C-alpha positions in Angstrom: 48.3 16.0 -33.4 47.1 12.8 -35.3 43.4 11.4 -35.5 44.7 8.0 -34.5 47.7 7.2 -32.1 46.9 3.2 -32.1 50.4 2.3 -34.0 52.4 4.6 -32.3 51.3 3.3 -28.9 52.3 -0.6 -30.5 55.9 0.6 -30.5 55.9 2.8 -27.6 56.6 6.3 -29.0 55.4 9.7 -29.4 53.6 11.0 -32.0 56.1 13.6 -32.7 58.9 10.7 -32.7 61.7 10.9 -35.8 62.5 8.0 -38.0 65.4 7.0 -35.9 63.4 7.0 -32.7 60.7 4.9 -34.1 63.3 2.6 -35.5 65.2 2.2 -32.4 61.8 1.4 -30.4 60.9 -1.0 -33.1 64.1 -3.0 -32.7 64.0 -2.4 -29.0 60.3 -4.0 -29.0 60.9 -6.7 -31.5 63.7 -8.1 -29.1 61.9 -7.8 -25.9 58.3 -9.7 -28.0 60.8 -12.1 -30.2 58.8 -15.3 -30.3 62.1 -17.2 -29.3 62.6 -15.5 -26.1 59.1 -16.1 -25.4 58.3 -19.6 -25.9 55.7 -19.9 -23.1 53.5 -17.3 -24.8 51.4 -18.6 -27.5 50.6 -15.2 -28.7 54.1 -13.8 -28.9 54.1 -14.8 -32.5 51.1 -12.6 -33.2 52.2 -9.7 -31.0 55.8 -9.8 -32.9 54.6 -9.7 -36.0 51.6 -7.0 -35.3 54.6 -4.8 -34.4 56.3 -5.5 -37.5 52.9 -4.1 -39.4 52.7 -1.0 -37.2 56.5 -0.2 -38.4 56.2 -1.4 -42.1 53.2 1.8 -41.6 55.1 4.5 -39.5 58.7 3.7 -41.0 57.5 4.9 -44.3 56.7 8.8 -44.8 53.6 8.2 -47.2 51.9 5.5 -45.2 52.4 7.6 -41.8 51.2 10.8 -42.8 48.1 9.2 -44.4 47.9 7.7 -41.1 48.1 10.5 -39.0 45.8 12.8 -41.3 42.7 10.2 -41.8 43.7 7.4 -39.4 43.6 3.7 -40.6 41.0 5.4 -43.5 43.9 7.2 -45.2 45.9 4.3 -45.5 42.8 2.6 -47.7 43.2 5.7 -49.8 40.0 6.8 -50.0 38.6 10.3 -47.8 34.8 9.7 -49.6 33.9 6.2 -48.9 33.5 5.6 -45.3 34.0 2.5 -43.4 33.7 0.7 -40.3 36.9 0.8 -38.3 36.9 -3.1 -37.9 35.4 -3.2 -41.8 38.7 -1.3 -42.5 40.9 -3.1 -40.4 39.8 -6.5 -42.3 40.3 -4.7 -45.4 43.6 -3.5 -45.1 45.1 -6.2 -42.9 43.1 -9.6 -44.0 43.7 -12.5 -41.7 42.1 -15.6 -40.8 41.8 -15.0 -37.5 43.1 -12.7 -34.4 44.5 -9.5 -34.6 43.8 -8.7 -38.1 46.6 -6.4 -38.3 48.5 -9.5 -39.0 47.2 -13.2 -39.3 47.6 -17.1 -40.0 44.7 -18.7 -42.2 44.1 -21.3 -44.3 42.8 -20.1 -47.5 41.0 -17.4 -49.5 37.7 -18.5 -48.0 38.8 -18.0 -44.1 38.5 -14.2 -43.2 37.6 -11.3 -45.6 39.6 -10.9 -48.3 41.7 -7.4 -49.4 40.6 -5.0 -52.2 44.4 -4.5 -53.1 46.7 -5.1 -55.7 46.8 -8.8 -54.5 48.7 -10.9 -52.4 52.0 -12.8 -54.0 52.2 -16.2 -53.1 55.7 -17.8 -52.3 55.7 -21.7 -51.1 58.3 -22.2 -47.9 59.3 -25.6 -46.9 59.5 -26.9 -43.3 60.9 -29.6 -41.8 58.6 -31.1 -39.4 61.0 -30.7 -36.4 60.1 -27.0 -38.0 56.6 -27.2 -37.0 57.1 -29.2 -33.5 59.5 -26.7 -32.4 59.0 -23.5 -34.2 61.0 -21.4 -36.0 61.8 -17.8 -37.4 63.2 -17.2 -40.8 64.7 -13.9 -42.1 65.0 -13.5 -45.4 65.9 -10.5 -48.2 63.0 -9.6 -50.6 62.7 -6.9 -53.0 58.8 -5.3 -53.9 57.9 -2.4 -56.0 57.4 0.8 -53.6 55.5 4.1 -54.1 58.8 6.6 -55.8 59.5 8.8 -53.2 60.7 11.7 -55.4 57.4 12.1 -57.4 55.0 10.9 -54.2 53.8 8.7 -57.0 52.5 11.2 -59.9 55.5 9.6 -61.9 56.2 13.2 -63.1 59.1 16.0 -62.6 58.2 19.1 -60.2 54.6 20.4 -61.2 54.1 18.8 -64.4 51.0 17.1 -64.9 49.9 14.4 -67.4 47.9 14.7 -70.3 45.0 12.5 -71.8 46.7 10.2 -73.9 45.9 11.3 -77.6 45.8 7.0 -78.8 43.1 6.3 -76.6 41.6 9.7 -76.0 42.0 9.4 -72.5 39.8 6.0 -72.0 42.9 3.3 -71.6 41.7 1.1 -74.2 41.0 0.9 -78.1 38.5 -0.7 -80.1 39.4 -3.6 -82.2 37.5 -5.6 -85.1 38.4 -9.6 -85.2 37.0 -11.5 -87.8 35.0 -14.4 -86.9 34.9 -17.7 -88.4 31.8 -17.0 -89.8 33.3 -14.2 -91.5 31.4 -11.4 -89.5 33.5 -9.1 -87.6 33.0 -8.4 -84.0 33.9 -5.6 -81.7 36.3 -6.0 -79.0 38.2 -3.3 -76.4 42.3 -3.9 -75.7 44.4 -2.2 -73.3 46.1 1.1 -74.7 49.6 -0.1 -76.0 50.9 4.0 -75.9 49.6 4.7 -71.9 49.6 1.3 -70.7 45.6 1.7 -69.5 46.3 4.3 -67.6 44.3 6.8 -70.2 47.1 9.9 -69.2 50.6 10.4 -70.3 54.2 12.3 -69.6 56.3 14.0 -72.2 60.0 12.6 -71.4 61.2 15.4 -70.5 58.5 15.7 -67.6 58.7 12.2 -66.5 60.7 11.6 -62.5 64.3 10.9 -63.2 64.0 8.4 -60.4 61.4 6.3 -61.6 61.4 7.2 -65.4 57.3 8.1 -65.2 56.3 4.9 -63.9 55.3 6.1 -60.6 57.1 3.2 -58.6 60.3 1.8 -57.7 62.2 -1.4 -56.6 63.4 -1.7 -53.1 65.0 -4.6 -51.3 63.6 -5.4 -47.8 64.5 -7.6 -44.9 61.5 -9.7 -44.0 60.9 -12.1 -40.5 58.8 -14.5 -40.6 57.9 -17.1 -37.7 56.9 -20.6 -38.0 54.6 -21.2 -35.1 54.4 -24.5 -32.7 51.8 -26.7 -34.3 51.8 -25.3 -37.5 50.3 -27.6 -40.4 51.2 -28.1 -43.9 49.6 -25.7 -46.4 48.6 -23.3 -43.4 49.2 -19.5 -44.7 51.4 -16.6 -43.1 50.2 -13.2 -44.1 52.7 -10.1 -43.8 49.5 -7.4 -44.6 50.6 -4.5 -46.7 54.5 -6.2 -47.2 53.8 -6.6 -51.0 54.1 -4.2 -54.1 52.7 -0.8 -53.9 50.7 1.5 -56.6 49.6 4.9 -56.0 45.9 5.1 -55.0 45.3 1.3 -53.5 46.2 -0.4 -50.7 49.8 -2.5 -51.0 49.5 -5.9 -51.6 50.0 -8.6 -49.2 53.2 -11.3 -48.9 51.8 -15.0 -48.2 54.0 -17.8 -47.0 52.4 -20.8 -47.5 53.8 -23.8 -45.7 55.1 -26.9 -47.5 55.7 -29.9 -44.9 58.5 -32.1 -46.6 58.1 -35.7 -45.8 59.7 -36.9 -43.0 61.9 -40.3 -42.5 60.6 -41.9 -38.9 57.6 -40.0 -38.1 54.2 -39.3 -39.7 51.6 -36.7 -38.7 47.8 -36.4 -38.6 46.4 -33.6 -37.0 47.9 -33.0 -34.0 48.8 -36.7 -33.6 52.6 -38.6 -34.8 52.3 -41.7 -35.5 55.8 -43.7 -35.9 57.0 -47.6 -36.1 59.5 -48.5 -33.4 61.3 -52.2 -34.4 62.3 -54.7 -31.8 63.7 -58.0 -31.4 62.2 -61.2 -31.2 63.7 -61.8 -27.6 62.0 -58.3 -26.9 59.0 -59.0 -28.0 59.0 -62.5 -26.0 61.0 -61.1 -22.8 60.3 -57.6 -22.7 62.5 -54.5 -22.9 63.5 -51.3 -20.8 65.6 -49.0 -23.3 65.2 -45.8 -25.6 63.2 -46.7 -28.4 62.9 -43.4 -30.2 64.6 -40.1 -31.0 61.6 -37.0 -30.6 61.5 -34.3 -33.0 62.9 -32.0 -30.3 66.2 -34.3 -29.4 64.6 -35.7 -26.4 64.9 -39.7 -25.9 61.4 -41.4 -25.4 62.5 -44.6 -22.9 59.8 -47.1 -22.5 60.1 -50.3 -20.1 57.7 -52.9 -21.1 55.3 -54.5 -18.5 56.8 -58.1 -17.0 55.6 -60.9 -18.7 53.8 -59.2 -21.8 54.2 -60.8 -25.5 54.4 -57.9 -28.0 52.5 -59.2 -31.1 53.5 -58.0 -34.6 51.5 -54.4 -35.1 50.7 -54.5 -31.8 50.8 -50.5 -30.8 50.9 -48.6 -27.8 50.1 -44.9 -27.3 52.2 -42.3 -25.8 49.8 -39.4 -24.3 51.1 -35.9 -24.6 53.9 -36.7 -26.8 52.5 -35.9 -30.3 52.2 -32.2 -31.8 51.7 -29.2 -30.1 48.1 -27.6 -30.5 48.8 -24.4 -32.5 48.6 -21.3 -30.2 48.1 -23.7 -27.4 51.9 -25.3 -26.8 51.5 -26.4 -23.7 49.2 -28.9 -25.2 49.9 -31.5 -27.4 48.5 -34.7 -29.0 49.3 -38.2 -28.5 52.1 -39.8 -30.5 51.2 -43.4 -31.5 53.9 -46.5 -31.8 53.5 -49.7 -33.7 56.2 -52.2 -33.1 57.7 -54.1 -35.9 59.2 -57.6 -34.7 62.7 -58.1 -36.2 63.2 -62.0 -36.8 66.8 -63.7 -36.8 68.2 -64.7 -39.7 69.6 -67.3 -41.1 73.0 -66.9 -40.2 71.9 -66.5 -36.1 70.0 -70.2 -37.1 73.4 -71.5 -38.6 74.7 -71.1 -34.9 71.8 -71.5 -32.6 70.5 -75.3 -31.1 67.8 -76.1 -33.0 66.8 -78.8 -30.5 67.1 -76.2 -27.6 65.2 -73.7 -29.3 62.7 -76.3 -30.2 62.2 -77.5 -26.9 61.1 -74.0 -25.4 58.9 -72.6 -28.3 55.5 -73.5 -28.3 54.9 -76.8 -30.4 54.3 -76.5 -34.7 50.7 -76.7 -35.6 49.6 -79.8 -36.9 48.1 -81.1 -40.2 44.8 -79.9 -40.9 41.8 -82.4 -39.8 40.1 -83.8 -41.7 42.6 -83.5 -44.4 41.2 -82.6 -47.9 40.5 -85.1 -50.9 42.9 -83.6 -53.0 46.7 -82.1 -51.7 48.9 -80.1 -54.4 52.5 -79.9 -53.3 53.4 -75.7 -53.7 56.8 -74.1 -54.1 58.1 -71.7 -51.6 58.7 -68.1 -53.3 59.3 -65.0 -51.4 56.9 -61.9 -52.6 56.9 -58.3 -51.3 53.5 -58.2 -49.9 53.6 -54.3 -49.9 54.0 -54.3 -53.4 51.3 -56.7 -54.4 48.9 -54.4 -52.4 49.9 -51.5 -54.0 49.8 -52.7 -57.9 46.9 -55.3 -57.6 44.3 -54.3 -54.8 42.4 -51.6 -53.7 42.6 -49.5 -50.7 40.9 -50.8 -47.4 41.2 -54.3 -48.3 42.6 -57.2 -46.5 46.2 -55.8 -46.8 45.0 -52.8 -45.0 43.0 -54.6 -42.4 45.4 -55.2 -39.8 46.4 -51.1 -39.6 42.7 -49.9 -39.5 42.0 -52.3 -36.4 44.6 -50.2 -34.5 43.5 -46.7 -35.6 40.0 -46.9 -37.0 37.9 -48.7 -39.9 38.1 -45.3 -42.0 40.3 -42.6 -42.8 38.3 -39.8 -41.5 39.5 -40.9 -38.1 42.9 -39.9 -38.9 42.1 -37.5 -40.9 43.5 -33.4 -40.5 41.2 -31.3 -38.1 42.9 -28.8 -39.5 42.5 -29.5 -43.1 39.7 -31.7 -44.6 41.7 -32.2 -47.8 44.1 -34.3 -46.4 44.0 -37.8 -48.4 44.2 -41.2 -46.6 45.7 -42.7 -43.8 49.3 -41.7 -42.7 51.7 -44.3 -43.5 54.2 -45.4 -40.7 57.6 -44.7 -40.9 60.1 -46.8 -39.5 62.3 -45.8 -35.9 
């Protein structure tokens, strides 16, 4: 009987289960706990990934044998180095939080680091819709695994490697380098004959499958789940799903999310920001219509208060219409809407009754009083104030005051709580 049965219990199988039993159980459990079918369970994604990690071990004869004989300690490849169970889990399945078998974190400083083959980092582009709604992704990958024929020895049958004659079994050789001063300095270099292993096999003694390399390539299919509310640069760690090497834990595969800019919304932490354009008539007389289409396809309808005159760059907040909060998808941030007012064009003015318009609009401003002693006539030349501000003036000046008055006086008010490295305020996107 195995010294530990936790992984078997995760898949709901007996420790005597065959490979086919384990495969069928995993498929059944994965289908039952798939995040797409459990959208109201914030822990569904993590449960799903835990089962994937358990299957990764129990479906591999080598890993399963080590697990059965020595528990998770056997997975670390060490029998003489005692380790606390919690430390061992962290060592094998490093994560930034939650269950250590499979987790999410924001970088190497969050949680324990694995002392294994290393991690393979893969950037993965996501849209704001993906981060809002959640998304499961299946992909084909290729990794190095321990050769199943020679069990990672690289040898054929009972053949044993012999110390490398070039480096005398050390794995390195001495070399001399002449410095600019004319003095020779000694240095060490990896042995080119045994590639640093310190031992070699004769050609005829090498495993036929791996050619003495101890590892072979294998194609696998992985599934990751982008959970609702995840952030740009957040990491999804597939513990132990990377390359294998005899004697050390398998490496991790780390997907780093890279959020693409959105044409309509800007994200800041759990809040969203967008521009909505209304006509001059709507600004003065009010409106009741769908003002935007949200990230999940819903239309958002708004009715302005009777008698309310909406000014340029005035904003409103829609509580609970921001981003889902990660791991708490029933809770959301807020959505800030900034109104842009579309002025009539010259063509409209040509057909309009100007005296009637002038009669109902507020009176024009009078000349300044008192008049300056000297008055120069200026030409009316159009310009792009956004371009002028970007080229000629530092951030946080006159050109930004209108926006800052709506959303805080400095960029810290709009800093991502989960990633303090985000620079500056979000730029509005038009609807």
